[in-house]
Backbone as CSV, one residue per row, in Angstrom:
resi,resn,N_x,N_y,N_z,CA_x,CA_y,CA_z,C_x,C_y,C_z
1,MET,-24.562,43.479,24.059,-24.955,44.148,22.829,-26.281,43.573,22.336
2,GLN,-27.160,44.432,21.868,-28.459,44.009,21.370,-28.460,44.003,19.844
3,LYS,-29.429,43.297,19.287,-29.528,43.241,17.825,-30.984,43.309,17.419
4,ILE,-31.190,43.815,16.212,-32.533,43.823,15.640,-32.389,43.516,14.162
5,PHE,-33.329,42.751,13.610,-33.204,42.304,12.230,-34.581,42.174,11.604
6,GLY,-34.595,42.138,10.279,-35.862,42.127,9.551,-36.259,43.551,9.179
7,LYS,-36.848,43.719,8.004,-37.099,45.060,7.483,-38.008,45.897,8.393
8,LYS,-39.163,45.350,8.769,-40.101,46.141,9.565,-39.541,46.491,10.936
9,PRO,-39.003,45.509,11.704,-38.427,45.870,13.007,-37.297,46.886,12.903
10,VAL,-36.446,46.758,11.879,-35.336,47.700,11.716,-35.849,49.101,11.416
11,ILE,-36.863,49.206,10.567,-37.436,50.518,10.264,-38.018,51.156,11.526
12,GLU,-38.720,50.354,12.343,-39.262,50.874,13.606,-38.130,51.349,14.523
13,PHE,-37.065,50.564,14.570,-35.920,50.944,15.405,-35.308,52.260,14.923
14,LEU,-35.138,52.411,13.618,-34.517,53.626,13.085,-35.403,54.854,13.299
15,LYS,-36.710,54.670,13.338,-37.604,55.778,13.682,-37.345,56.246,15.116
16,LEU,-37.181,55.263,16.018,-36.850,55.607,17.404,-35.486,56.286,17.489
17,TYR,-34.536,55.751,16.726,-33.188,56.324,16.722,-33.226,57.767,16.217
18,LYS,-34.005,58.019,15.198,-34.100,59.373,14.646,-34.647,60.347,15.687
19,GLN,-35.599,59.881,16.490,-36.189,60.732,17.534,-35.249,60.926,18.718
20,ASN,-34.460,59.872,19.024,-33.610,59.889,20.224,-32.224,59.348,19.910
21,PRO,-31.426,60.045,19.108,-30.114,59.494,18.715,-29.147,59.326,19.886
22,ASN,-29.357,60.048,20.974,-28.451,59.933,22.121,-28.715,58.685,22.962
23,ILE,-29.862,58.077,22.756,-30.227,56.911,23.559,-29.532,55.647,23.066
24,TYR,-29.287,55.586,21.750,-28.758,54.359,21.157,-27.348,54.557,20.612
25,LYS,-26.509,53.578,20.842,-25.176,53.546,20.240,-25.155,52.432,19.197
26,ILE,-24.934,52.792,17.946,-24.881,51.821,16.862,-23.462,51.280,16.737
27,TYR,-23.331,49.956,16.637,-22.024,49.331,16.474,-21.785,48.868,15.034
28,LYS,-22.779,48.221,14.455,-22.586,47.687,13.108,-23.942,47.483,12.447
29,ILE,-23.995,47.772,11.143,-25.183,47.522,10.341,-24.770,46.632,9.170
30,TYR,-25.298,45.423,9.141,-25.021,44.510,8.038,-26.210,44.525,7.082
31,ILE,-25.940,44.798,5.803,-26.989,44.691,4.794,-26.471,43.834,3.648
32,LYS,-27.411,43.137,3.008,-26.980,42.265,1.915,-26.726,43.094,0.652
33,ASN,-25.960,42.521,-0.238,-25.642,43.193,-1.501,-26.929,43.563,-2.242
34,ASN,-26.898,44.723,-2.915,-28.046,45.186,-3.702,-29.289,45.421,-2.856
35,PHE,-29.084,45.831,-1.589,-30.228,46.143,-0.734,-30.899,47.421,-1.247
36,SER,-32.120,47.664,-0.805,-32.917,48.802,-1.267,-32.135,50.124,-1.230
37,LYS,-32.110,50.830,-2.371,-31.416,52.117,-2.436,-32.093,53.155,-1.556
38,ASN,-33.422,53.087,-1.438,-34.134,54.035,-0.571,-33.754,53.837,0.890
39,PHE,-33.535,52.579,1.258,-33.138,52.310,2.637,-31.733,52.839,2.905
40,VAL,-30.840,52.627,1.952,-29.472,53.143,2.093,-29.493,54.668,2.169
41,LYS,-30.364,55.289,1.406,-30.505,56.746,1.447,-30.978,57.195,2.834
42,PHE,-31.907,56.423,3.418,-32.406,56.731,4.759,-31.275,56.637,5.790
43,LEU,-30.430,55.610,5.666,-29.282,55.472,6.564,-28.336,56.663,6.417
44,ASN,-28.186,57.141,5.203,-27.330,58.297,4.955,-27.897,59.551,5.631
45,GLN,-29.212,59.715,5.580,-29.856,60.849,6.242,-29.635,60.823,7.754
46,LEU,-29.495,59.629,8.306,-29.265,59.473,9.749,-27.777,59.460,10.098
47,ASN,-26.927,59.696,9.097,-25.468,59.688,9.294,-24.959,58.344,9.818
48,LEU,-25.504,57.267,9.267,-25.144,55.928,9.742,-24.377,55.100,8.710
49,LEU,-24.037,55.691,7.583,-23.376,54.903,6.548,-22.007,54.379,6.976
50,ASN,-21.356,55.083,7.896,-20.032,54.624,8.364,-20.113,53.285,9.099
51,TYR,-21.331,52.916,9.556,-21.504,51.673,10.305,-21.924,50.517,9.393
52,VAL,-22.146,50.806,8.118,-22.689,49.809,7.203,-21.591,48.930,6.622
53,GLU,-21.892,47.638,6.597,-21.012,46.680,5.922,-21.884,45.759,5.086
54,THR,-21.617,45.701,3.797,-22.407,44.840,2.924,-21.832,43.433,2.909
55,LYS,-22.750,42.472,2.896,-22.362,41.061,2.890,-23.334,40.286,2.014
56,THR,-22.960,39.076,1.673,-23.898,38.202,0.968,-24.942,37.703,1.972
57,GLU,-26.049,37.225,1.455,-27.093,36.699,2.331,-26.575,35.528,3.154
58,GLU,-25.729,34.718,2.549,-25.172,33.561,3.261,-24.270,34.009,4.414
59,GLU,-23.518,35.079,4.210,-22.650,35.588,5.282,-23.477,36.133,6.443
60,ILE,-24.579,36.804,6.117,-25.453,37.312,7.190,-26.122,36.148,7.912
61,ASP,-26.456,35.084,7.177,-27.031,33.878,7.806,-26.135,33.371,8.933
62,LYS,-24.823,33.396,8.701,-23.881,32.893,9.697,-23.799,33.821,10.917
63,ILE,-24.114,35.099,10.730,-24.057,36.066,11.831,-25.295,35.979,12.707
64,ILE,-26.479,35.830,12.086,-27.722,35.993,12.826,-28.466,34.692,13.088
65,HIS,-28.268,33.661,12.232,-28.923,32.358,12.413,-30.441,32.479,12.530
66,SER,-31.029,33.391,11.777,-32.478,33.561,11.778,-32.870,34.280,10.493
67,LYS,-34.165,34.387,10.228,-34.644,35.058,9.027,-34.464,36.568,9.178
68,HIS,-33.517,37.122,8.457,-33.109,38.517,8.675,-33.545,39.477,7.584
69,GLN,-33.998,38.948,6.448,-34.431,39.752,5.299,-33.340,40.702,4.806
70,GLY,-32.106,40.326,5.078,-30.987,41.082,4.523,-30.555,42.291,5.304
71,ILE,-30.995,42.434,6.560,-30.620,43.613,7.355,-30.531,43.247,8.833
72,VAL,-29.410,43.591,9.461,-29.194,43.360,10.893,-28.480,44.583,11.468
73,ILE,-28.946,45.056,12.619,-28.272,46.154,13.312,-27.874,45.685,14.711
74,PHE,-26.609,45.897,15.066,-26.132,45.655,16.427,-26.012,47.010,17.117
75,TYR,-26.595,47.100,18.308,-26.642,48.388,19.007,-26.680,48.167,20.519
76,GLN,-26.607,49.266,21.238,-26.730,49.235,22.697,-27.535,50.444,23.138
77,GLU,-28.408,50.243,24.120,-29.137,51.373,24.692,-28.256,52.056,25.724
78,GLU,-27.893,53.299,25.447,-27.079,54.071,26.387,-27.938,54.574,27.546
79,LEU,-29.165,54.943,27.235,-30.138,55.396,28.221,-31.447,54.665,27.954
80,PRO,-32.217,54.333,28.985,-33.499,53.666,28.733,-34.488,54.644,28.100
81,PRO,-35.045,54.317,26.930,-35.994,55.230,26.294,-37.324,55.259,27.034
82,GLU,-37.999,56.393,26.995,-39.331,56.506,27.568,-40.347,56.051,26.523
83,ILE,-41.198,55.106,26.907,-42.259,54.647,26.027,-43.586,55.009,26.678
84,ARG,-44.276,55.959,26.074,-45.571,56.399,26.605,-46.685,55.843,25.724
85,LEU,-47.659,55.212,26.353,-48.764,54.615,25.625,-49.736,55.690,25.144
86,LYS,-50.651,55.290,24.288,-51.625,56.240,23.760,-52.612,56.717,24.817
87,ASN,-52.712,55.966,25.932,-53.534,56.438,27.052,-52.693,57.229,28.063
88,HIS,-51.470,57.591,27.643,-50.554,58.476,28.384,-49.825,57.796,29.540
89,LEU,-50.049,56.495,29.766,-49.281,55.796,30.792,-47.849,55.609,30.315
90,LEU,-46.919,55.712,31.264,-45.507,55.560,30.945,-45.055,54.166,31.342
91,ARG,-44.496,53.425,30.375,-44.004,52.085,30.669,-42.658,52.142,31.379
92,PRO,-42.360,51.103,32.192,-41.051,51.074,32.851,-39.930,50.784,31.872
93,PRO,-38.796,51.434,32.017,-37.639,51.092,31.180,-37.072,49.733,31.580
94,LYS,-36.201,49.209,30.744,-35.629,47.892,30.990,-34.600,47.943,32.118
95,ASN,-34.413,46.785,32.732,-33.344,46.569,33.723,-33.565,47.287,35.045
96,LEU,-34.792,47.729,35.328,-35.082,48.264,36.658,-35.351,47.109,37.620
97,PRO,-35.081,47.287,38.916,-35.466,46.264,39.893,-36.983,46.089,39.897
98,VAL,-37.431,44.851,40.080,-38.863,44.570,39.996,-39.663,45.364,41.023
99,LYS,-39.091,45.585,42.193,-39.814,46.353,43.215,-40.071,47.774,42.736
100,GLN,-39.093,48.363,42.089,-39.258,49.724,41.581,-40.280,49.763,40.454
101,VAL,-40.255,48.742,39.614,-41.217,48.650,38.515,-42.642,48.626,39.057
102,LEU,-42.910,47.702,39.986,-44.261,47.538,40.512,-44.711,48.737,41.344
103,ALA,-43.781,49.351,42.057,-44.135,50.475,42.926,-44.393,51.754,42.149
104,THR,-43.729,51.925,41.019,-43.736,53.218,40.331,-44.595,53.242,39.082
105,TYR,-44.608,52.149,38.330,-45.289,52.133,37.034,-46.530,51.239,37.130
106,HIS,-47.635,51.834,37.499,-48.853,51.065,37.732,-49.576,50.769,36.419
107,GLY,-50.258,49.633,36.400,-51.009,49.239,35.224,-51.227,47.735,35.227
108,VAL,-51.405,47.165,34.057,-51.597,45.717,33.914,-50.308,45.082,33.420
109,TYR,-49.794,44.136,34.174,-48.613,43.367,33.779,-49.036,41.942,33.431
110,VAL,-48.322,41.353,32.496,-48.563,39.966,32.107,-47.433,39.109,32.657
111,LEU,-47.811,38.003,33.296,-46.816,37.038,33.780,-47.038,35.729,33.045
112,THR,-46.008,35.247,32.362,-46.077,33.938,31.718,-45.300,32.932,32.560
113,ASP,-45.869,31.757,32.735,-45.173,30.719,33.497,-45.037,29.456,32.661
114,ARG,-43.797,29.070,32.385,-43.460,27.819,31.708,-44.034,27.744,30.291
115,ILE,-44.050,28.839,29.565,-44.419,28.798,28.150,-43.293,28.102,27.390
116,GLN,-43.625,27.046,26.683,-42.594,26.215,26.057,-42.262,26.634,24.618
117,ASP,-43.270,27.014,23.863,-43.084,27.300,22.444,-42.632,28.745,22.240
118,PRO,-41.449,28.970,21.665,-40.994,30.348,21.456,-41.925,31.151,20.544
119,HIS,-42.649,30.462,19.645,-43.614,31.173,18.810,-44.751,31.732,19.670
120,ASN,-45.195,30.943,20.652,-46.229,31.438,21.571,-45.719,32.616,22.392
121,LEU,-44.481,32.513,22.869,-43.934,33.601,23.674,-43.807,34.874,22.841
122,GLY,-43.336,34.743,21.611,-43.237,35.906,20.739,-44.593,36.539,20.489
123,SER,-45.612,35.706,20.285,-46.966,36.218,20.061,-47.511,36.906,21.309
124,ILE,-47.207,36.355,22.481,-47.644,36.964,23.739,-47.027,38.346,23.896
125,ILE,-45.748,38.471,23.578,-45.081,39.771,23.675,-45.731,40.773,22.731
126,ARG,-45.977,40.334,21.500,-46.592,41.231,20.510,-47.995,41.656,20.956
127,THR,-48.783,40.710,21.441,-50.136,41.009,21.914,-50.105,41.956,23.105
128,SER,-49.243,41.662,24.068,-49.173,42.476,25.290,-48.784,43.909,24.971
129,GLU,-47.829,44.079,24.059,-47.403,45.433,23.689,-48.524,46.169,22.971
130,ALA,-49.137,45.508,21.987,-50.144,46.163,21.163,-51.366,46.574,21.971
131,LEU,-51.789,45.735,22.917,-53.012,46.025,23.660,-52.787,46.983,24.823
132,GLY,-51.541,47.154,25.263,-51.272,48.161,26.283,-50.852,47.652,27.638
133,ALA,-50.312,46.423,27.732,-49.742,45.972,29.003,-48.522,46.821,29.337
134,MET,-48.220,46.921,30.629,-47.090,47.745,31.057,-45.760,47.034,30.904
135,GLY,-45.771,45.712,31.066,-44.541,44.936,30.978,-44.870,43.459,31.067
136,ILE,-43.869,42.618,30.857,-44.063,41.173,30.848,-43.016,40.518,31.742
137,PHE,-43.483,39.638,32.622,-42.596,38.828,33.443,-42.595,37.411,32.875
138,ILE,-41.447,36.930,32.446,-41.311,35.595,31.857,-40.697,34.696,32.925
139,THR,-41.443,33.670,33.361,-40.991,32.863,34.493,-41.058,31.366,34.174
140,GLY,-40.423,30.586,35.044,-40.477,29.136,34.960,-39.537,28.561,33.920
141,LYS,-39.500,27.237,33.864,-38.645,26.544,32.896,-39.366,26.491,31.556
142,GLY,-38.884,27.269,30.624,-39.538,27.317,29.320,-38.762,28.211,28.381
143,ALA,-39.457,28.729,27.379,-38.835,29.583,26.372,-38.364,30.891,26.985
144,ARG,-37.292,31.418,26.441,-36.754,32.720,26.811,-36.575,33.530,25.527
145,ILE,-36.183,34.787,25.658,-35.976,35.620,24.487,-34.850,35.031,23.644
146,ASN,-35.154,34.672,22.411,-34.169,34.128,21.486,-34.528,34.618,20.080
147,PRO,-33.729,34.297,19.055,-34.029,34.816,17.720,-35.434,34.487,17.214
148,THR,-35.948,33.308,17.545,-37.305,32.963,17.107,-38.336,33.862,17.772
149,VAL,-38.190,34.066,19.076,-39.098,34.958,19.803,-39.005,36.367,19.241
150,GLU,-37.784,36.832,18.998,-37.584,38.177,18.456,-38.252,38.335,17.095
151,ARG,-38.165,37.297,16.264,-38.762,37.374,14.925,-40.281,37.425,15.007
152,VAL,-40.879,36.592,15.875,-42.339,36.554,15.991,-42.866,37.835,16.639
153,ALA,-42.132,38.335,17.612,-42.558,39.560,18.308,-42.394,40.796,17.433
154,THR,-41.656,40.685,16.348,-41.313,41.783,15.432,-40.742,42.956,16.218
155,SER,-41.298,44.153,16.023,-40.730,45.340,16.669,-41.231,45.557,18.094
156,SER,-42.107,44.665,18.590,-42.723,44.878,19.902,-41.704,44.983,21.027
157,LEU,-40.594,44.268,20.905,-39.587,44.284,21.962,-38.916,45.640,22.122
158,LEU,-39.064,46.514,21.137,-38.537,47.873,21.266,-39.367,48.702,22.233
159,TYR,-40.631,48.298,22.412,-41.583,49.167,23.099,-42.073,48.635,24.442
160,ILE,-41.697,47.428,24.798,-42.157,46.870,26.075,-41.007,46.107,26.732
161,SER,-40.899,46.237,28.037,-39.832,45.562,28.775,-40.260,44.156,29.167
162,CYS,-39.357,43.199,28.993,-39.568,41.821,29.419,-38.554,41.491,30.507
163,PHE,-39.035,40.996,31.628,-38.191,40.686,32.779,-38.227,39.175,32.989
164,GLU,-37.074,38.537,33.015,-37.004,37.083,33.131,-36.670,36.667,34.565
165,PHE,-37.488,35.763,35.102,-37.308,35.249,36.461,-37.539,33.739,36.452
166,SER,-36.937,33.064,37.397,-37.166,31.624,37.498,-38.422,31.312,38.302
167,ASN,-38.779,32.199,39.230,-39.820,31.888,40.211,-41.022,32.825,40.071
168,ALA,-42.134,32.284,39.574,-43.350,33.080,39.429,-43.950,33.428,40.786
169,HIS,-43.835,32.511,41.743,-44.428,32.743,43.064,-43.807,33.961,43.747
170,TYR,-42.515,34.169,43.546,-41.839,35.340,44.110,-42.466,36.627,43.586
171,LEU,-42.750,36.672,42.287,-43.325,37.875,41.692,-44.735,38.146,42.208
172,ILE,-45.494,37.080,42.403,-46.845,37.251,42.955,-46.771,37.845,44.356
173,LYS,-45.852,37.343,45.168,-45.702,37.891,46.529,-45.290,39.353,46.492
174,GLU,-44.371,39.701,45.595,-43.943,41.091,45.488,-45.095,41.976,45.015
175,ALA,-45.852,41.499,44.036,-46.980,42.285,43.524,-48.019,42.525,44.609
176,LYS,-48.258,41.520,45.441,-49.251,41.685,46.511,-48.796,42.712,47.542
177,LYS,-47.501,42.835,47.745,-46.995,43.850,48.672,-47.376,45.251,48.215
178,TYR,-47.536,45.411,46.897,-47.880,46.718,46.338,-49.350,46.792,45.926
179,ASP,-50.148,45.887,46.505,-51.615,45.916,46.345,-52.082,45.620,44.923
180,TYR,-51.361,44.775,44.220,-51.820,44.335,42.909,-52.827,43.192,43.080
181,TYR,-53.854,43.188,42.238,-54.756,42.049,42.159,-54.145,41.015,41.219
182,ILE,-54.170,39.756,41.635,-53.590,38.676,40.850,-54.723,37.952,40.129
183,LEU,-54.676,37.968,38.798,-55.723,37.384,37.970,-55.152,36.202,37.192
184,ALA,-55.826,35.059,37.261,-55.326,33.843,36.622,-56.174,33.499,35.409
185,SER,-55.517,33.186,34.310,-56.196,32.649,33.128,-56.225,31.128,33.256
186,THR,-57.420,30.557,33.346,-57.525,29.115,33.537,-58.880,28.613,33.060
187,THR,-58.905,27.353,32.639,-60.177,26.719,32.270,-60.810,26.022,33.472
188,LYS,-60.093,25.969,34.582,-60.628,25.364,35.794,-61.601,26.327,36.465
189,THR,-62.461,25.795,37.314,-63.441,26.639,38.008,-63.333,26.438,39.511
190,SER,-63.673,27.499,40.238,-63.693,27.458,41.694,-64.541,28.634,42.166
191,GLN,-64.573,28.844,43.454,-65.299,30.000,43.979,-64.655,31.315,43.552
192,LYS,-63.408,31.248,43.091,-62.712,32.457,42.625,-63.047,32.804,41.170
193,SER,-63.738,31.901,40.467,-63.968,32.073,39.037,-64.886,33.269,38.761
194,ILE,-64.506,34.038,37.758,-65.287,35.176,37.288,-65.482,35.025,35.780
195,PRO,-66.721,34.764,35.311,-66.944,34.743,33.858,-66.609,36.108,33.262
196,LEU,-66.083,36.110,32.068,-65.602,37.354,31.486,-66.713,38.396,31.352
197,LYS,-67.938,37.954,31.116,-69.043,38.901,30.993,-69.386,39.556,32.338
198,GLU,-68.818,39.023,33.422,-69.046,39.600,34.750,-67.753,40.187,35.316
199,ILE,-66.908,40.677,34.426,-65.618,41.202,34.853,-65.773,42.379,35.809
200,TYR,-66.930,43.027,35.778,-67.197,44.142,36.694,-67.183,43.710,38.157
201,LYS,-67.218,42.400,38.425,-67.146,41.913,39.804,-65.736,42.011,40.377
202,ILE,-64.748,42.190,39.512,-63.366,42.397,39.967,-63.227,43.855,40.396
203,PRO,-62.669,44.124,41.568,-62.495,45.523,41.996,-61.701,46.325,40.969
204,LYS,-62.177,47.525,40.660,-61.487,48.365,39.679,-60.268,48.983,40.331
205,SER,-59.139,48.880,39.651,-57.866,49.338,40.202,-56.962,49.740,39.039
206,ASN,-55.770,50.213,39.357,-54.748,50.442,38.319,-53.556,49.526,38.542
207,LYS,-53.801,48.405,39.257,-52.727,47.470,39.573,-53.227,46.033,39.414
208,TYR,-52.807,45.379,38.316,-53.180,43.986,38.075,-51.982,43.211,37.541
209,LEU,-51.917,41.946,37.938,-50.944,41.010,37.382,-51.739,39.862,36.777
210,LEU,-51.675,39.714,35.452,-52.449,38.708,34.730,-51.552,37.528,34.403
211,LEU,-51.916,36.339,34.890,-51.082,35.148,34.749,-51.581,34.244,33.625
212,VAL,-50.650,33.772,32.801,-50.971,32.731,31.814,-49.922,31.634,31.948
213,GLY,-50.380,30.380,31.816,-49.486,29.264,32.111,-49.160,28.394,30.917
214,SER,-48.508,27.311,31.197,-47.996,26.360,30.216,-49.075,25.900,29.232
215,GLU,-48.644,25.673,27.971,-49.571,25.202,26.944,-50.177,23.845,27.305
216,SER,-49.442,23.014,28.027,-49.902,21.643,28.288,-50.794,21.534,29.520
217,ASP,-50.428,22.206,30.605,-51.213,22.033,31.831,-51.565,23.344,32.537
218,GLY,-51.396,24.462,31.859,-51.828,25.736,32.439,-50.981,26.175,33.618
219,LEU,-51.605,26.876,34.532,-50.911,27.408,35.703,-50.775,26.352,36.789
220,LYS,-49.665,26.384,37.487,-49.442,25.445,38.586,-50.432,25.707,39.725
221,PRO,-50.806,24.666,40.481,-51.779,24.833,41.564,-51.420,25.933,42.560
222,ILE,-50.118,26.074,42.886,-49.739,27.096,43.857,-50.000,28.500,43.326
223,LEU,-49.888,28.692,42.003,-50.150,30.000,41.417,-51.647,30.285,41.402
224,LEU,-52.438,29.253,41.116,-53.891,29.423,41.177,-54.342,29.710,42.611
225,LYS,-53.751,29.007,43.547,-54.106,29.203,44.955,-53.843,30.628,45.399
226,ASN,-52.776,31.215,44.909,-52.399,32.560,45.341,-52.945,33.665,44.433
227,SER,-53.818,33.304,43.508,-54.484,34.293,42.674,-55.758,34.769,43.360
228,ASP,-56.105,36.008,43.132,-57.323,36.565,43.736,-58.566,36.159,42.955
229,TYR,-58.444,36.111,41.623,-59.584,35.769,40.768,-59.114,34.880,39.629
230,TRP,-60.002,33.957,39.221,-59.751,33.120,38.054,-60.664,33.608,36.935
231,LEU,-60.083,34.058,35.838,-60.874,34.583,34.735,-61.291,33.456,33.799
232,GLU,-62.575,33.417,33.500,-63.141,32.330,32.704,-63.678,32.887,31.382
233,ILE,-63.198,32.331,30.263,-63.711,32.698,28.945,-64.773,31.670,28.560
234,PRO,-66.044,32.041,28.479,-67.088,31.078,28.096,-66.870,30.586,26.666
235,LEU,-66.828,29.276,26.481,-66.649,28.673,25.161,-67.923,27.917,24.799
236,LEU,-68.539,28.280,23.683,-69.803,27.680,23.281,-69.616,26.469,22.372
237,GLY,-68.440,26.312,21.811,-68.172,25.182,20.925,-67.709,23.955,21.681
238,LYS,-67.298,22.949,20.945,-66.858,21.686,21.533,-65.401,21.730,21.980
239,THR,-64.609,22.670,21.422,-63.204,22.787,21.813,-63.122,23.272,23.251
240,GLU,-62.299,22.611,24.060,-62.294,22.873,25.491,-61.390,24.020,25.906
241,SER,-60.447,24.422,25.045,-59.531,25.488,25.447,-59.015,26.215,24.219
242,LEU,-58.424,27.382,24.461,-57.836,28.197,23.412,-56.321,28.140,23.490
243,ASN,-55.665,28.507,22.408,-54.226,28.729,22.449,-53.929,29.804,23.489
244,VAL,-52.792,29.696,24.156,-52.475,30.589,25.260,-52.488,32.061,24.834
245,ASN,-51.989,32.350,23.641,-51.989,33.739,23.188,-53.391,34.216,22.829
246,GLN,-54.216,33.317,22.274,-55.603,33.686,21.986,-56.342,34.043,23.278
247,ALA,-56.159,33.213,24.309,-56.812,33.476,25.585,-56.326,34.792,26.187
248,LEU,-55.016,35.008,26.140,-54.461,36.250,26.675,-55.037,37.455,25.935
249,SER,-55.140,37.377,24.612,-55.647,38.494,23.819,-57.039,38.907,24.284
250,ILE,-57.908,37.917,24.485,-59.284,38.194,24.899,-59.306,38.787,26.297
251,LEU,-58.603,38.161,27.228,-58.625,38.604,28.624,-58.001,39.987,28.785
252,LEU,-56.861,40.203,28.146,-56.171,41.480,28.298,-57.005,42.611,27.690
253,TYR,-57.596,42.360,26.549,-58.426,43.396,25.923,-59.606,43.755,26.817
254,GLU,-60.320,42.749,27.310,-61.496,43.012,28.153,-61.106,43.696,29.456
255,LEU,-59.984,43.280,30.039,-59.548,43.887,31.295,-59.189,45.351,31.098
256,LEU,-58.444,45.656,30.039,-58.027,47.043,29.790,-59.224,47.913,29.426
257,GLN,-60.199,47.352,28.694,-61.416,48.103,28.402,-62.182,48.410,29.676
258,TYR,-62.179,47.472,30.602,-62.903,47.636,31.874,-62.282,48.717,32.744
259,ILE,-60.950,48.727,32.854,-60.336,49.664,33.815,-60.040,51.018,33.205
260,TYR,-59.968,51.124,31.870,-59.685,52.412,31.253,-60.851,52.910,30.427
């Protein structure tokens, strides 16, 4: 069973539910006492009042163990919803085999390896969804989807699929089988390095896997070795590196602008 909480994410979810009521099965809606009358009216318009149970804020705290803003919905996806981007690309639905995802839904995918901070992971998900990545592969020993990640990502998890794997190297090998270019975010330099202002040197394609690594030591050597290009963000200040999500934001935006 899945859950969504917080006013903005819940409103986004209910918009999707209104468009596709057959896709979602609602199990329970917890709202705190004296919740917004307009919101309750909206639930009534969607014929969802039978699922509502009012509780105190403290009682909801015990259910969700996160900042819920007085609203939690438990639901299940009966059918995978279609999410089409503004550039008309169709994102892969959740729970598909990775081979089918890579073979059928072409575009830019983000692979995170050993991201430790759930706040960083949540921000990466939000950035990847907003800028137009096709999906996210979460790999290595690190943060996974949890209430903190869900809160930071807000409603982004409704619109982009996240696939969790232990082995990043396996995904790189699978992506190469389907002719994806492997791009590494790193502050290190080599003959593979491409300054961002020279991104045109990367072959133009509709198949890329963009790698970002651990906050402490970046991508593992084996992942860098098996990458086709190392993307370099020129830094003019004294600070030697950016936060992982900041770096991803810049690279993903420039890459998507280049290929689309």
